[in-house]
C-alpha angles and dihedrals in degrees: 000000000000116000117253095250092055093045093051091047089051091052092048092049089051090054091047091052092049091063116088097212131078093285091100089070092060126092119245090254092052091047092053094044092059101029114147126218096263093052090043089060091043091053095046091049092050092049093047091049095046095049097030092235136129115224112220116246090239089064095047096096126122092239090066091057105036091084122048095216092051090047093051090048091052092050092049092064090060094051097059 
């Protein structure tokens, strides 16, 4: 089984590729650093669907997603 970090990166890259602007040329870290509210919701929805979890509203803040390591750490607590 893929590790969580790789799986989340794969999901983010898939979302990046689905956008028809220059975002596909960014790195995952750049994408997360400048993510807008629409893509934030898109990412959260994709993660919840993939891992069959529901992220608590208190965790749905941009600061938890702006950094990949922080995001992975947040997701880990829902997978226990």
